[in-house]
N, C-alpha and C positions, 0 to 999 in steps of 0.2 A: 649718309656720309657726312663725315664730321666738318667743322669749318673753324677758321680761325679769326677772331673779333679784332679789328684794328683800331685802336682809339687814337680819333685824328686830333684831339682835343691837346693833346701835349706830346712831348719827343720822349719817347722811349729809352731807357738805360741801355746800355750794350749788353747788360744782364737780361733784360726782359726781352730784347730781342733775339739771345740766343735761345731763352727759352721758349718764346714763340715760334723760332725753328726747329726744334727739337719735338713740339707739339706736331707741326705741320709733315715732319718725316714722320713720326709716328701714326698720322691720319693715313698719310700716303701707304705706308708698309702695312697698314692693316688692310687697305683696300687690293693688296697684292702687287703693288707697282713700288718699283724702285725710285732711290732719291739717290741721284750722286753728287761726288762734291761739287760739281760745275753748279749743279739745280741749287745746292746749299747757297754758293756765293751770288747767285742771282737772286735767291731769296731775301739776303742780306743786303742788296743793291737795292731792293725796293723798300725794304726797312729803313735805309738811311735816304731813301729820298733819290737816290740816282736814276731808278727807273719806275715807270708806273706798273700799276696792277696789269694791266692790259700787256704790255711789253712782256713781264715776267709769264703771264700765259702763252703768249706766243713763242717766246723763246722755248721754253719746256714743251709746249705743243712739238713742235719743228723738232726737239730732239727725239720725242717718240716717236714721229714718223721717219725719223732716220732709222733709228732701231729695227722698224720692222722692215724695212728694205733688207 
């Protein structure tokens, strides 16, 4: 499985954040999963420092569990 490296030593530009998001979407889709617009918003919230990585994982995991029901 691929991974995205986040550089915590500097603030990413909007363009860099969007590029990282596109890479994350590609990795997720290569694994056969979907990446919703809500998922993209949540990832951008993490990139913007509004939520933690743990919160990101929790929210997307919750969506995946809801989809299976």
